[in-house]
MARSEDREN-413167 format. One line per 2 residues: their letters; for each residue x, y, z of C-alpha. Coordinates in nm, 3 decimals. Layout:
! MARSEDREN-413167
a = X,Y,Z ~ ...
//
This chain:
! MARSEDREN-413167
mt = -6.634,11.460,2.412 ~ -6.970,11.400,2.608
np = -7.162,11.022,2.546 ~ -7.516,11.043,2.433
af = -7.554,10.780,2.782 ~ -7.411,10.993,3.009
pq = -7.456,11.346,2.833 ~ -7.340,11.490,3.187
vt = -7.038,11.300,3.148 ~ -6.731,11.478,2.897
iv = -6.502,11.254,2.771 ~ -6.160,11.378,2.707
ph = -5.954,11.195,2.476 ~ -5.607,11.076,2.607
rr = -5.305,11.245,2.393 ~ -5.012,11.088,2.321
gt = -4.738,11.181,2.486 ~ -4.945,11.319,2.792
sp = -4.897,11.085,3.041 ~ -4.660,11.145,3.344
rl = -4.294,11.116,3.308 ~ -4.082,11.063,3.604
ak = -3.696,11.293,3.520 ~ -3.387,11.169,3.556
pg = -3.378,11.304,3.916 ~ -3.715,11.102,4.025
qd = -3.488,10.815,3.892 ~ -3.196,10.804,4.094
qa = -3.355,10.914,4.390 ~ -3.668,10.628,4.395
lk = -3.356,10.385,4.284 ~ -3.082,10.464,4.493
qv = -3.392,10.434,4.797 ~ -3.448,10.028,4.600
ih = -3.070,9.922,4.697 ~ -3.041,10.073,5.006
dn = -3.404,10.073,5.211 ~ -3.317,9.733,5.373
gl = -3.659,9.766,5.481 ~ -3.862,9.733,5.190
et = -3.981,9.347,5.089 ~ -3.722,9.162,4.875
rd = -3.963,9.143,4.614 ~ -4.057,9.482,4.579
ra = -3.657,9.563,4.570 ~ -3.675,9.372,4.269
aa = -3.916,9.424,4.030 ~ -3.833,9.819,4.070
il = -3.474,9.782,3.959 ~ -3.641,9.674,3.671
il = -3.885,9.989,3.610 ~ -3.663,10.208,3.668
vf = -3.292,10.099,3.502 ~ -3.475,9.911,3.261
gq = -3.809,10.053,3.183 ~ -4.049,9.686,3.211
qa = -4.440,9.644,3.226 ~ -4.516,9.497,3.545
ek = -4.710,9.248,3.320 ~ -4.378,9.126,3.175
ia = -4.222,9.189,3.567 ~ -4.530,8.928,3.716
rl = -4.505,8.683,3.436 ~ -4.046,8.626,3.506
tw = -3.993,8.222,3.589 ~ -3.654,8.110,3.728
dd = -3.607,7.979,3.379 ~ -3.529,8.371,3.273
va = -3.351,8.399,3.625 ~ -2.975,8.325,3.632
vt = -2.757,8.390,3.973 ~ -2.477,8.196,4.086
de = -2.151,8.353,4.258 ~ -2.018,8.599,4.038
lv = -2.309,8.721,3.832 ~ -2.713,8.720,3.749
ti = -2.874,8.813,3.452 ~ -3.242,8.760,3.394
ql = -3.393,8.714,2.989 ~ -3.643,9.029,2.920
gt = -3.591,9.058,2.570 ~ -3.350,8.808,2.311
ik = -3.087,8.903,2.596 ~ -3.004,8.816,2.887
is = -2.879,9.115,3.061 ~ -2.652,9.097,3.359
lp = -2.659,9.274,3.640 ~ -2.384,9.478,3.865
dp = -2.462,9.519,4.249 ~ -2.555,9.634,4.404
la = -2.875,9.595,4.183 ~ -2.810,9.179,4.153
qp = -2.845,9.240,4.515 ~ -3.250,9.210,4.562
wr = -3.208,8.907,4.323 ~ -2.941,8.714,4.503
el = -3.145,8.763,4.763 ~ -3.522,8.687,4.630
aa = -3.321,8.374,4.489 ~ -3.202,8.269,4.835
np = -3.541,8.310,4.908 ~ -3.878,8.301,4.662
gh = -4.071,8.190,4.942 ~ -4.189,8.464,5.123
dl = -4.469,8.239,5.373 ~ -4.624,8.120,5.031
ta = -4.417,7.757,4.955 ~ -4.762,7.577,5.088
ah = -4.917,7.759,4.824 ~ -4.654,7.696,4.567
pn = -4.456,7.438,4.661 ~ -4.305,7.311,4.249
tk = -4.363,7.676,4.125 ~ -4.150,7.842,3.906
wv = -4.280,8.227,3.898 ~ -4.035,8.459,4.072
fr = -4.302,8.674,4.161 ~ -4.544,8.449,4.349
ga = -4.931,8.576,4.398 ~ -5.109,8.384,4.627
sp = -5.305,8.149,4.511 ~ -5.183,7.890,4.476
gr = -4.954,7.752,4.162 ~ -5.004,8.148,3.955
hi = -4.780,8.465,3.952 ~ -4.881,8.812,4.128
np = -5.100,9.001,3.981 ~ -4.959,9.273,3.837
sh = -5.232,9.513,3.958 ~ -5.142,9.425,4.288
lt = -4.740,9.485,4.248 ~ -4.817,9.796,4.060
tr = -5.023,9.918,4.422 ~ -4.728,9.758,4.586
ls = -4.456,9.969,4.383 ~ -4.680,10.248,4.514
kl = -4.578,10.380,4.770 ~ -4.191,10.417,4.606
fs = -4.288,10.580,4.305 ~ -4.573,10.514,4.038
tr = -4.508,10.264,3.782 ~ -4.629,10.437,3.464
aa = -4.461,10.741,3.473 ~ -4.100,10.583,3.610
rl = -4.144,10.331,3.286 ~ -4.216,10.623,3.025
gt = -3.951,10.830,3.261 ~ -3.654,10.562,3.238
lp = -3.732,10.443,2.805 ~ -3.655,10.798,2.710
el = -3.285,10.736,2.903 ~ -3.261,10.430,2.755
tk = -3.229,10.551,2.392 ~ -2.939,10.784,2.449
la = -2.746,10.477,2.483 ~ -2.781,10.241,2.219
pv = -2.986,10.214,1.892 ~ -3.343,10.190,1.871
ai = -3.324,9.840,1.706 ~ -3.075,9.718,2.015
ia = -3.220,9.825,2.282 ~ -3.623,9.697,2.196
et = -3.448,9.381,2.114 ~ -3.252,9.355,2.501
lg = -3.552,9.492,2.676 ~ -3.858,9.267,2.496
ys = -3.989,9.651,2.343 ~ -4.111,9.645,1.969
pt = -3.874,9.886,1.748 ~ -4.212,10.118,1.705
ti = -4.262,10.147,2.042 ~ -3.864,10.283,2.188
er = -3.879,10.470,1.898 ~ -4.170,10.659,1.958
ha = -4.022,10.748,2.299 ~ -3.650,10.886,2.124
td = -3.827,11.053,1.944 ~ -4.076,11.219,2.203
la = -3.787,11.322,2.347 ~ -3.610,11.452,2.118
aa = -3.978,11.663,2.066 ~ -3.941,11.742,2.405
ya = -3.625,11.844,2.422 ~ -3.644,12.103,2.124
qy = -3.923,12.226,2.343 ~ -3.639,12.315,2.582
ia = -3.415,12.477,2.388 ~ -3.682,12.700,2.260
aa = -3.837,12.806,2.533 ~ -3.476,12.916,2.634
ra = -3.362,13.077,2.360 ~ -3.679,13.303,2.416
ar = -3.587,13.395,2.687 ~ -3.290,13.492,2.624
rl = -3.455,13.710,2.373 ~ -3.679,13.855,2.634
gp = -3.376,13.886,2.848 ~ -3.356,13.935,3.235
pv = -3.711,14.069,3.381 ~ -3.754,14.492,3.429
ad = -3.806,14.625,3.762 ~ -4.098,14.834,3.844
sh = -4.014,15.181,3.892 ~ -4.287,15.259,4.184
a = -4.201,14.917,4.370
//
């Protein structure tokens, strides 16, 4: 489609399901780095875990307050939707560290704030765009989230996943459908490859 105001510019409509997704091996590798690389900032590690494991959006993560998080010696829980989710170790460790040192040199700007991820401006949470930029050195937050949600639909019914993670059932259902469609395409391609058989060698080679 061409914009009449700018005839030299062609706008390609976005088709649902065409955005890149971080495949399971890439997710596992990123999570391993987040858990074990102590050179990463604690708040980046904590935020990355919510994206890679629970498919959370940067906007929701940025708005988390310490009212949403409970840290004890035995357990770390975070309320993402209507249910508090328990983080097992080692996923809980960055959150314990963040609770012990939530300021990150911003205490003067946020003397009484409840924001988990404090921004540079006094009394404000971190800008979601800034958060995604920080995490981009590890992975694309959008690709990671779009890769995680279909994997989560394998673990529990759509309604439970939606309620637990704070998504609409329609959104989770769409990701489950996309996963099923992708799997069906894979099966069809595999069957077609078997029917064709192995490639025939060139006798003139």
